[in-house]
PANULO-264700 format. One record per residue (C-alpha): residue number from 1; residue in three letters; x, y, z. Coordinates in steps of 0.05 Angstrom, whole numbers. Example, Ala and Ser with C-alpha at 12.3 -4.5 7.8 and 13.67 -1.06 7.14 Angstrom:
lumke nukol px py pz
1 ALA 246 -90 156
2 SER 273 -21 143
This chain:
lumke nukol px py pz
1 MET 2877 3272 443
2 THR 2822 3207 454
3 ASN 2764 3194 421
4 SER 2706 3156 432
5 ASP 2730 3094 400
6 ALA 2804 3091 432
7 VAL 2828 3034 474
8 VAL 2847 3065 544
9 ALA 2875 3029 599
10 ASP 2908 3055 663
11 TYR 2964 3018 690
12 ALA 2999 3016 763
13 LEU 3073 3006 794
14 PRO 3082 2986 868
15 GLY 3120 3053 899
16 ILE 3075 3096 851
17 GLY 3007 3075 839
18 PRO 2966 3086 775
19 CYS 3019 3132 737
20 LEU 3006 3102 657
21 ARG 2966 3107 605
22 LEU 2959 3082 540
23 VAL 2917 3104 485
24 ASP 2911 3051 431
25 ALA 2983 3034 453
26 GLN 2972 2961 468
27 PRO 3028 2933 430
28 LEU 3074 2974 472
29 LEU 3055 2937 535
30 PRO 3100 2873 521
31 VAL 3149 2915 507
32 LEU 3157 2959 567
33 GLN 3138 2896 618
34 ALA 3200 2857 584
35 ALA 3239 2924 598
36 ILE 3212 2934 676
37 PRO 3217 2853 689
38 GLY 3235 2875 777
39 TRP 3175 2923 777
40 THR 3113 2885 764
41 LEU 3064 2923 721
42 THR 2988 2913 730
43 GLN 2931 2936 696
44 SER 2885 2984 753
45 PRO 2820 3011 741
46 LEU 2804 3072 695
47 GLN 2823 3125 736
48 PRO 2772 3192 736
49 THR 2839 3237 726
50 PRO 2898 3209 671
51 PRO 2955 3191 706
52 GLU 3011 3235 693
53 ILE 3054 3192 633
54 CYS 3006 3186 576
55 VAL 3019 3149 509
56 TRP 2982 3150 443
57 GLN 3001 3109 397
58 GLN 2990 3136 320
59 GLU 3013 3106 256
60 GLU 3085 3132 248
61 GLY 3096 3107 321
62 PHE 3081 3136 395
63 TRP 3062 3203 425
64 GLN 3082 3218 500
65 GLN 3065 3268 541
66 ALA 3090 3274 622
67 PRO 3110 3314 673
68 ALA 3181 3324 638
69 LEU 3156 3332 578
70 SER 3117 3393 574
71 GLN 3111 3396 493
72 GLY 3106 3322 485
73 MET 3153 3270 453
74 TRP 3136 3233 392
75 LEU 3170 3168 384
76 GLU 3191 3121 335
77 THR 3194 3054 359
78 PRO 3161 3017 422
79 VAL 3232 3014 447
80 SER 3251 3082 441
81 THR 3182 3103 478
82 ALA 3193 3053 530
83 CYS 3260 3079 539
84 SER 3222 3150 552
85 VAL 3159 3116 591
86 ILE 3220 3080 640
87 ALA 3256 3150 652
88 ASP 3190 3184 681
89 LEU 3160 3123 715
90 SER 3231 3134 755
91 GLY 3225 3212 769
92 ALA 3162 3192 788
93 TYR 3183 3140 839
94 LEU 3233 3187 875
95 ARG 3182 3239 878
96 ARG 3143 3195 913
97 ASN 3197 3174 965
98 PRO 3229 3242 973
99 ASP 3267 3209 1039
100 TYR 3313 3166 983
101 ILE 3365 3214 935
102 GLY 3367 3191 859
103 LEU 3436 3177 838
104 HIS 3447 3167 752
105 CYS 3489 3120 760
106 GLY 3501 3036 750
107 ALA 3502 2991 798
108 VAL 3523 2925 815
109 GLU 3529 2873 879
110 ILE 3595 2843 892
111 ASP 3607 2801 957
112 GLY 3550 2826 990
113 GLN 3564 2906 969
114 LEU 3534 2956 925
115 VAL 3595 2977 871
116 ILE 3556 3042 838
117 PHE 3605 3079 787
118 PRO 3563 3147 767
119 GLU 3567 3181 695
120 SER 3623 3204 666
121 HIS 3626 3226 591
122 ARG 3625 3170 542
123 ALA 3655 3122 594
124 GLY 3610 3072 572
125 LYS 3566 3067 648
126 SER 3510 3021 617
127 THR 3560 2973 577
128 LEU 3594 2963 642
129 THR 3537 2949 680
130 CYS 3509 2895 624
131 ALA 3583 2870 627
132 PHE 3588 2860 699
133 ALA 3517 2818 684
134 ALA 3559 2771 635
135 ALA 3615 2765 685
136 GLY 3554 2744 742
137 TYR 3542 2793 777
138 ARG 3474 2825 798
139 VAL 3449 2885 770
140 PHE 3421 2938 817
141 GLY 3409 2987 760
142 ASP 3448 3012 708
143 ASP 3421 3090 698
144 VAL 3378 3096 765
145 VAL 3390 3079 830
146 ALA 3359 3104 890
147 LEU 3400 3114 958
148 THR 3362 3115 1022
149 PRO 3387 3155 1082
150 GLU 3424 3097 1116
151 GLY 3478 3086 1055
152 LYS 3440 3027 1016
153 GLY 3415 3030 938
154 VAL 3352 3005 914
155 ALA 3327 2975 860
156 LEU 3278 2999 812
157 GLY 3279 2927 776
158 VAL 3296 2964 713
159 ALA 3336 2919 655
160 PRO 3403 2937 638
161 ARG 3405 2973 562
162 LEU 3453 2967 505
163 ARG 3471 3017 464
164 LEU 3479 2992 385
165 PRO 3522 2963 350
166 LEU 3565 2935 404
167 PRO 3632 2949 402
168 THR 3662 2902 354
169 ALA 3733 2901 395
170 ILE 3702 2874 460
171 ALA 3706 2805 497
172 ARG 3673 2749 446
173 GLU 3650 2727 521
174 PHE 3606 2786 528
175 HIS 3582 2781 456
176 ASP 3557 2706 473
177 PHE 3516 2738 532
178 SER 3481 2794 506
179 HIS 3455 2756 455
180 ARG 3428 2694 488
181 TYR 3390 2746 540
182 LYS 3374 2791 481
183 GLY 3312 2828 496
184 PRO 3270 2879 464
185 PHE 3312 2917 413
186 ASP 3312 2969 360
187 GLY 3359 2995 318
188 ARG 3385 3043 374
189 TYR 3378 3000 440
190 SER 3366 2922 463
191 TYR 3351 2909 540
192 LEU 3372 2853 560
193 ALA 3327 2799 592
194 LEU 3355 2779 659
195 ASP 3334 2733 703
196 LYS 3331 2743 777
197 THR 3402 2711 795
198 LEU 3428 2780 763
199 LEU 3381 2828 762
200 ALA 3357 2861 830
201 SER 3269 2866 841
202 HIS 3246 2927 859
203 GLY 3251 2949 925
204 GLU 3311 2915 937
205 GLN 3369 2934 983
206 CYS 3447 2927 984
207 PRO 3496 2975 1016
208 VAL 3533 3016 977
209 GLY 3605 2991 991
210 ALA 3643 3032 938
211 ILE 3650 3081 887
212 LEU 3674 3074 815
213 LEU 3700 3126 777
214 ILE 3701 3102 705
215 ASP 3749 3119 647
216 ARG 3746 3085 578
217 ASP 3807 3092 548
218 ASN 3829 3051 481
219 SER 3894 3049 499
220 VAL 3895 3018 560
221 THR 3916 2938 549
222 SER 3890 2916 618
223 PRO 3843 2938 660
224 GLN 3875 2986 725
225 LEU 3844 3004 786
226 THR 3877 3052 831
227 PRO 3846 3078 903
228 LEU 3830 3154 902
229 GLN 3812 3202 962
230 HIS 3733 3202 983
231 GLY 3730 3271 958
232 GLU 3731 3244 888
233 GLY 3675 3197 902
234 LEU 3636 3255 953
235 TRP 3644 3303 876
236 LEU 3608 3249 835
237 LEU 3556 3232 877
238 LEU 3538 3307 877
239 LYS 3539 3325 814
240 GLN 3501 3253 783
241 ASN 3429 3262 833
242 PHE 3360 3281 817
243 ALA 3355 3315 890
244 ASP 3327 3387 846
245 THR 3296 3412 906
246 LEU 3362 3404 965
247 SER 3408 3459 965
248 ASP 3483 3438 956
249 GLN 3487 3443 1028
250 GLU 3427 3403 1041
251 LEU 3456 3347 990
252 LEU 3530 3351 1037
253 ALA 3499 3349 1087
254 LYS 3465 3277 1058
255 PHE 3522 3248 1023
256 TRP 3579 3273 1072
257 PRO 3565 3221 1129
258 LEU 3559 3155 1072
259 VAL 3620 3169 1041
260 GLN 3675 3177 1096
261 ARG 3671 3099 1095
262 MET 3664 3092 1032
263 PRO 3721 3080 989
264 CYS 3733 3107 919
265 PHE 3774 3083 854
266 LEU 3781 3095 782
267 LEU 3775 3040 740
268 ARG 3808 3047 671
269 TYR 3793 2995 619
270 SER 3781 2997 539
271 ASP 3748 2920 543
272 ALA 3684 2927 589
273 TYR 3671 2846 605
274 GLN 3757 2842 619
275 ALA 3739 2904 666
276 ALA 3677 2873 696
277 ALA 3716 2814 713
278 PHE 3779 2853 738
279 VAL 3746 2887 784
280 GLY 3700 2833 821
281 ARG 3769 2794 833
282 GLU 3806 2850 852
283 LEU 3759 2904 889
284 LYS 3770 2867 961
285 GLY 3853 2871 960
286 ALA 3830 2943 926
287 LEU 3797 2966 999
288 HIS 3855 2954 1042
289 ALA 3904 3001 993
290 GLN 3906 3079 1014
291 PRO 3906 3143 962
292 SER 3968 3185 979
293 THR 4012 3242 961
294 TYR 4028 3313 944
295 THR 3976 3338 883
296 SER 3972 3399 853
297 PRO 3914 3441 890
298 SER 3854 3458 852
299 LEU 3784 3473 857
300 PRO 3725 3438 815
301 ALA 3691 3502 791
302 ALA 3712 3519 721
303 ILE 3750 3582 734
304 SER 3791 3622 674
305 PRO 3867 3615 672
306 ALA 3867 3693 678
307 ALA 3843 3688 751
308 ALA 3915 3660 768
309 LEU 3959 3713 795
310 GLU 4024 3739 785
311 ARG 4069 3701 823
312 SER 4112 3758 838
313 ASP 4047 3788 869
314 GLN 4060 3813 935
315 ARG 3995 3823 962
316 TYR 3975 3786 1032
317 TRP 3916 3747 1033
318 ARG 3871 3722 1093
319 ALA 3813 3666 1093
320 ARG 3740 3695 1104
321 GLN 3693 3668 1152
322 THR 3665 3605 1136
323 ALA 3589 3571 1149
324 HIS 3605 3508 1151
325 GLU 3666 3456 1132
326 TYR 3661 3374 1116
327 PRO 3729 3343 1129
328 LEU 3732 3274 1083
329 GLY 3802 3240 1084
330 ASP 3846 3292 1070
331 GLU 3806 3335 1040
332 LEU 3758 3391 1059
333 PHE 3691 3411 1030
334 VAL 3676 3489 1053
335 ILE 3609 3525 1042
336 THR 3632 3595 1050
337 GLU 3564 3623 1067
338 GLU 3496 3589 1086
339 GLY 3467 3562 1023
340 GLY 3515 3576 987
341 THR 3565 3550 937
342 ILE 3602 3482 955
343 HIS 3692 3497 943
344 ARG 3726 3432 948
345 MET 3795 3425 974
346 ASN 3848 3369 962
347 VAL 3902 3358 1013
348 THR 3943 3418 991
349 SER 3888 3473 976
350 ARG 3866 3451 1052
351 ALA 3934 3466 1077
352 VAL 3933 3521 1049
353 TRP 3866 3545 1069
354 ALA 3887 3533 1143
355 LEU 3947 3572 1136
356 LEU 3909 3629 1118
357 GLN 3850 3624 1172
358 HIS 3914 3631 1219
359 GLU 3952 3688 1193
360 ALA 3949 3733 1129
361 MET 4012 3700 1079
362 ASN 4026 3718 1007
363 VAL 4044 3680 939
364 GLU 4121 3667 963
365 GLU 4115 3651 1042
366 LEU 4064 3599 1018
367 SER 4104 3565 980
368 GLN 4168 3567 1025
369 THR 4127 3540 1075
370 LEU 4086 3481 1019
371 VAL 4161 3465 998
372 ALA 4185 3451 1067
373 PHE 4120 3408 1084
374 PHE 4120 3377 1016
375 MET 4195 3356 1004
376 PRO 4222 3342 953
377 VAL 4165 3385 904
378 SER 4205 3442 880
379 LEU 4197 3512 891
380 GLU 4177 3538 826
381 GLN 4126 3497 821
382 VAL 4095 3504 876
383 ARG 4098 3582 856
384 ARG 4059 3574 798
385 ASP 4009 3532 837
386 MET 4002 3580 896
387 ALA 3991 3631 849
388 GLU 3936 3596 802
389 LEU 3910 3581 878
390 LEU 3900 3637 910
391 GLY 3866 3667 843
392 GLN 3818 3611 848
393 PHE 3806 3622 915
394 TRP 3800 3706 905
395 ALA 3744 3694 845
396 THR 3711 3649 891
397 GLY 3708 3686 945
398 LEU 3748 3633 1001
399 VAL 3799 3699 1015
400 GLU 3800 3773 1016
401 PRO 3862 3811 1016
402 ALA 3888 3830 1076
403 THR 3903 3900 1099
404 THR 3957 3884 1151
405 LYS 3997 3823 1159
């Protein structure tokens, strides 16, 4: 696509080296530099082999090619192009640092510890990250953070990005902050131009201290922070990573030692700025709270309700031989065969699993045993739970019918 009169320049980044070629696309450069203020982009000698990320400017926008864009991509504005290029630069950095695991999450530093909040559907991860900055906390990333084998988060130096327009109901302090620190923007996104006191530079590390599961709910009048079982955090980390070359078993082996000592909380909120200020104040005290109580047993995989057994089912069931078990607090993560799928068990399903490893039992015997253990749970509720759980266990290959008790 390059003609002889084109202006061609290659650029390098720490941790990657020469990685970006701009062809007649110099107007993109100041926008890109403003979007990665903590990750210094410098011009390098023209490479004999073009870098893997290339951008061409054309009359109505930009054309980008990269390993993740097999057919290339047309982008209309410098900001949208910067967003796309940064995603590819982040991927290139993680490929060149295979000891790190890339997490799809927001991350902020609170009292010398990194609090990370993985993506959940339309929960406002990036807006919440920017709200933490508005509340005075330093951002390590609003979309991608690298995790070292020792459990430290590594900043890439990318500015947080707001989706426009901002919610009208959000706190005035947040609106004022976003206006004061407004960086490059278009009709869809606006980067925040933060200094080093509010944005960690590329390569800075901080130990991860807690995981937040975030739930934005407009009906919540004030932020709520609830302690969760450690397994909630582990499950999200397993799902929100970029380690495509690792099996579930390898990922679990990497994350499990870290999450054992890492508390997990559910943050429910409607206003992101209020939530950020609340978490900053309350997290220390919340770290001492303990998750508890009986919960209906469940497995994380999406299983059809048709998998449930009849409550009157008289068959006896026994646990299959497992390859690996990873206990985490009251929960258990089980892989039934080498390299197989991970099954997550909460306190109740873990108790059933232990019983079925000891002896074959049916729905009624399991129900009677658990009612005695979890009093005062109703027998009818437990029968319903056991019929569903045994059906899930069977559908996922965790149990098999026993010919004899």
